[in-house]
N, C-alpha and C positions, 0 to 999 in steps of 0.2 A: 456548544458544537469540540469544543479543547475536554471540556468534563465527560462528554457520552465517549469519546476517544480516550478518554486514560482510563475509563470503566472498561471499554472495549480492550482495551490490551491488557487489563489486570484478571479479566475475567477468561481472554482468549489464552493469557498466557498459565492461570489455572487448564483450562479446559489442555492447552499442550504437554501440562504436566501430567494430565490423567493419558493421555495416549502415549507420550512417548514412556510414560514407566509401567507401559502394558502394552506394547507393541514394542519388537525385536527392532533393530537399527535398520534391518534387512525390510519389514515391514514400514516401519517411516519412510525409508525411502521410495517405496510404490509408492507413498502417500502422497508425496512429495509429485512426484510423476504424473500422480493422478490430475492434480492442481494444475499442472501446466497443458496436460491433453484440455482438460476444462476449458485455461484461456485459448486456445485454437479453435474450441468448438464455440464460444461466443462471437468469432470475427465476426461473422454475417451482424450482426447486432450492434458490434461496436461501429462498424462502418456509416452505421447512418447512428449515433446514440447521439454524437457532439450536433447534430445540426435539429436535433430531437430538442435538446439542454437547449439552443441558443433560441430557438422558436416560442419553448417555456419559459422562458426568461423573460421575453416580449406579451405574456399574457393571451396567448394564441391557444385556440380550445381544438389540445392537438391528439387530446387522450384516446379517443376512434382509431383515428388514424395511425395511431402511431402502434397499436396493438397488432390493429389488420396487418401492418409490415412487419412485426414480429412474428407472426403466424405464420407469412408465406417463408419465410427462413427459418424456421425453425427444423424442415427436413434436413434441409441443407448442413444447419448444423449435428444433429444428431448423425450422420454420415461421416462428418469430421472425426465425433468422439469415435465411435467405433472401429475408425479405419487405422488410427494413431495408438488406440490400446491393445489391438490385437497386435498389430505390427509391434510395439515394444517389446508386450509380453514374451514372443518369441527371442528377441534382441537378450533379454533378461534372464530368461529360461524361468515365467514365474506363469503362473494357473493365469489363462487367458479370462477367463468367467468372473474373477472375482476383479481382474482389470476393467474388463466390461461393465459390470454392477456400478460403476461411478458413475454412468447413465441416471440412475436416481437422484441426483446430485444434482449433475447439470439443467436437469428440466426447470425443479422450482428457481433455479439461479437465472433463468432466461427471463420469467417472469417478475423477479429480483431487476434485474439489467431492466426492464422495460420503467419499471418503477425509478427507478435510479435517475436515468435519462431524462424523466419528466421533473421528478423532485431538485435534482440537481443546480436546474436553472428555475422554477418556477419560487422553489422554497426550500433552499439548500439546509435548513434546520430540524427539516423535519430526518434528514438522511439521518443524526445524532441520535434521534429517540429513537427509529429504528435500528439504529445501531445496537443501542442499549438493550432494548428487546432479544435481538439476536442473540447478543452474547451471553447474555443472562439465562434464556432458555438453551443456547448449547451447552454449556456448563450444567444445567437441571440436567438435561435428557442425559447428555453422556457420562454423567456420573449415576445413573441408572443401566444403562447399555454399558456402557465400557470399565467402569469399577465394580457395579453391584452383578449382572448378569455377568460380566468377564466375556462380550459377546467381536471383541478384537476387534478388528477392519471394518467387518460388515456392521458394526455396532458405531463407529464413527460413521461410515456411508450415512445410515439410517440417522444418524445423531443431525450430520451436514444439512441435509435435506432438508428435515420438519425444520428447523431453525430456519433456514432461507425462504424457507414455504410462511411463516409467522415475519418474515424482515420484506420479501417481498407484497405479503396481503396487504401491509399496514400503510408501507406507501402508497400503493394505487389504489387503497381507499382515501389518501387523503389527496391526491389525484381528482376526485371526484369534480371539483370545479373545472377542469378543463376539458369535460366533457363534453361531447355534442353528437347530435343524432346524424346516424350517415357517416361515409369517410370522404375525407375529400384526396381526390387522385391527384388535386393542384400540390397539396404539401407533399404526398409520396412521392413523386413524382422530383420536386422540386431535392426531398433527403436523399434520393436515389442520384440523381444528376450529381451529389455531391461526396457519391460511393469513391471515386477514382481519389480522389485527393485527401477522403478520409483514409482509405489504403494504405496510401504513404503513412500514417503513425499507425493504424494498425499491424502492418506489418511488424514495423517497428519494435509494438509491444509484444508479439507474437516472440519475435526473437530474444526479446530482455527476457521471458522466461523460459527459453530455449537453452539458457547457460547448463540448468540442471539438470535437463535431458541428454545433452554432450555427455555432461558429467557421470548420467548413470549409463545411456548406451555406449559408447564410448570404453570406458572400464569394464561395462557387462556387470558391474555391481551395481546394486541399489542401494547397499550399505556406504558407501560414499554419498552417494545421492542424501542419503537422512543426515550425517554429519556438515554436509552444506545445508539442507534445510534446517538442522539443530542451530548455528550460526546464525542464519538470517533469522529465522523467527524473535532468537535470545535480541535483536540488531532495530529490533521493530520499534520499541518505546523510546529510543533516542527523537525520532520522525513521528510520534503521536500525535505533536502541535503541527502537523502541515494538515491538517484536516481546517486550521483555522483560514486555509487559502480559499477553502472550497467556494465561499460567498463572493470572494473579491472579484475574480472571473466578471458575473453575474452585473456583480456592483459598475464594474467599469462600464461593461456593456448597458446601461440605463444609464450614463453620465458621470459616472463616481470618478475622483481628482487625488490628486497627489495623498491628500490627506487620506484618503480610504487606505495609500498601499502604506504609507506610512503605519499606519494602525496595526493594519495585520502581519507587518514586518517585524515591526517592534514586539509586536506580543508573542510572533512565534520565538520570536529569537531569544524571546524571555525565557521561554521554560524549554527549548532546545538544547539551551548552551549548557544550565544545571543539567540536564539528562546527558548531554554528552559525555562531562566529564566525568560524572557517576558512573556512568557506562564502562569508562576505560578502567576503573578502580576492584567494580563488582561485576565484569564480565565473566570471570572464572566461575567466580559464584553460581549464578545464573545458571550457566550452562552443566554444573553441577547438581543443578537442582532438578533439571529435564530432564540428567542420567548421567552418574559419572563418569561415564564413557569419553559425551561428549565435550567435558569439562576441557579437555587439549584441544579443543577448537576456537580458545577464545581470540588468540590474535586474529585469527579472519574475522571472528564478530566485533574487535575491534576497528577492521577496516572497514567493514560493512557498514557499522554505525556511523564512522564519520563519511561514507560515500553516501550515505542516505541525508545528511545533513547539510552533505554539499548540494545534493540533489535539490532541495528542499529551497537552497539559496536559488540556486539555478533557475528555478521552476517560477520563481516570481520574476523573472527576466521573460518567462516565456508567457505569464501570464497579464502578463502588461502588453507584451507584445498585440494577444491576439483579443483583449480587450479592449481593446481601444481602435481593434478593424471593423471599419463597418463596409466591407463590400458585399455581404446578405440583408441588407435591412431590405430590401426590396423581394417582393414575393417568385420574380423571375430572373435570374440569374444566368448568364451564360460564362463558357466552361474558361471562358479568356480572365474574368471577374477571379474563377478559385482561383486559377494559377498564377493572378498575380497578389493573392491575399497572400497577409503574412502567416497566417493559417498556413497555409503550402509550405512557405519556406522553412517555418522551424519543422512542417512534418519531416521534409527533405535533410532536415539537420538531424535529426533523432534516426531517421532509416541508415543514413550515411555511417553516424557515429556508431551506432548498434550491430549494423553489418559488419562495419570494420574490427568489434567486439566478440562476436560469436565466433568470426572464423581467427580471430586471436586465441580462444579460448580452444577452440576443435583444436590446432595446429600445437598449442601445448601439449593438449591431453594424449593429442597422437605421439607425441615425441615422449610424455613424461610417462605413460603407463607402463612402458618395461622400464623406464629408467627409475623411476619413484615408485617406493612399496608401501612407502607411510601417506596414509590419509591425509594425515594433518598439515602436511607439507603440499601436498596437493592441493588440499583447498585454499589455505593459507595461499598460495602461489596465482590461482586463479582472483582469489579478492585480491590481489593489488593492482591486476589488471582489470576487474572492474571499477576499483578508485579511477584510477590513472585516464580513461575514458570518460568518465563523469565528471572529472575535474576540468579535459577539455570542452565537453558537452555547458557547463556551467558560465565556464569563461566565454564560448562565445551568445548562448546568450545575454548576458548582462552587456556583452556589446553591443548585439543588435538593440537593445535594450537602447541603451544611450545612443544610439547613433538615428533610429526610426521612431521614437517616443519623447516626450518631455516629460514621464518619471523617471526617476532616481531612486535609489535604493538609500535609506538616511541609517549611515552606521553610528551615529554619536551617541547613542546607550549601550554599544558593544563595549566599550572599557570595564564600563561598570558590572554587566553581566560578566566579565572575561574574571574581572578580579575577585567578585563572591565568588563565582564555580571554583575556581581557582583555592582561595582559604577552605572553601566546604571539600574539596576534591583530598586536601591534604588532612583534615582530621578528619571523614571518611578512612583512608588508606593506615591513619596511626591506631583509630578504634581496631580495623579488620586486622591489624596485627596481633591484635590481644587472645582474637576470639580461636584462632587457631583451624584446626580441620574439621570441615565439616562433617556431621553426620552423614553415611549413607543412604538414610531415611530422607526423601521429601518433607516430612510433616515434620523431622525436627531440624532439619537443616534450611529449611524454612522462615522460622521466628528472627535470629541472629541477624538473617541481609537484613529483612522487612525493617528491624529495628535500624539498622543503618540508612537504609533509605528513607525512612523519617527523621533521623537526626541530620541527615545530611539536607533533606529539606529544611527545615528549622534551622538550621545555619544559613543555610542559602535566600529566605526571607529575610532574616536579622541581618546580615551584612547588606542586603541588597536596600533595605529601610533605612541604614544609617547612610548610605555612599549614596544614593539616587534621590533625588527630588524626583525624578518622573514616574517611579515606583512609587513613590506616596502618594502623588497626585491617582495612581491609578487606584490604591489604596481604597483612599478617600469616594473616589467615583461607582467602585465596588460598593460600598459601604451607603451611599447615595441610592442606589439603584435596589440593593436589596431593601432599602427599608419602605418602599415604594410597593415591594409586594408584604 
């Protein structure tokens, strides 16, 4: 799963370079806004996806029932997209029909959401395979449409639509074992009954995607949203190991233990720690490769990377709480059962904190838009606000895990990870100082940075091998596993 996510990030970054080098800052901002509107449009499906995943994790035959429910919710999704797209186009003074054309991305994404809902519970490893297909096909298609044909934003739309279609088709094909003729009304009613509970979480997720919308709409400039998106995209690599937590929830639901949590946390931090340290050193260069003008946003990108790391740690608390919650094992569940569940408690916390975050961002933007003319200062301040709320969120979830479950985070390996990462970062920094200014051309700027990444990875692995017995044991296990195949 991690390998799939790492490949996904690298190919995704290449795709991002394709579009940032060929779209203006305004067009890139519009692309980011459309992504948020697609998130809004997926709300009806996200309201039921959690319950579909949980039943899939228990091996129930749910495919036909889930497909029928998604078909019923699709018209609502389309209405949400068109209404938000046309309204925002008027606010930022952009072509409304270009914004509306994003619908060709939404439709295949609905199929993908159905496949993800089932596979995330039934066979999480298939998500990694599908992710590789998506990322590779996205790069190939984008190279032809965006780079060679120079089709601009429309080419990006077509690229994403085709890539999502391939990914969704693969996931649904792998869901065939859960197919059963006929539609279960009881299952659909059960999932619908859980919608009010999930509404809290879904609303929270929608609000999370709203910060970039506020940035674009309150300032009235898609360019500012473009800079924020560049900082956000560049920071994603740091939390690429978060995919390792995908199977932890289903594992805990099916009877997992502290040992499963220890493995997932240790492996995640083994990877995320050096990625964070390395990104802090090379963030400006990564943004430069995207587009030289974006390099000024490196501080915001570092704050967002740190935010992502803290979110990853906090998510272990959330997974422990929801994975040990057995309230929905029976077919018939009362609203009282939902309201008393730990899942609902987590959803309430997410909604409250996210709402406060969005309100804080909105207040700041209304005050700063007439006082702060510098785009970099604007997005850096928002990144600080975001980081503060993420720290609070993680602390609350970890405290709840401590109070309501017997599971705990095992930090015994963190000292070795931090030591190896610090040495790696120092070496990479010294070598970076010897390179000097990068070329403005991405194809010339990328090789020295890639070389630094390789040197950094080799240094980290070497140091960790010398100081960590647990890491040496892990390498032996991997070696034995590979010999079997």
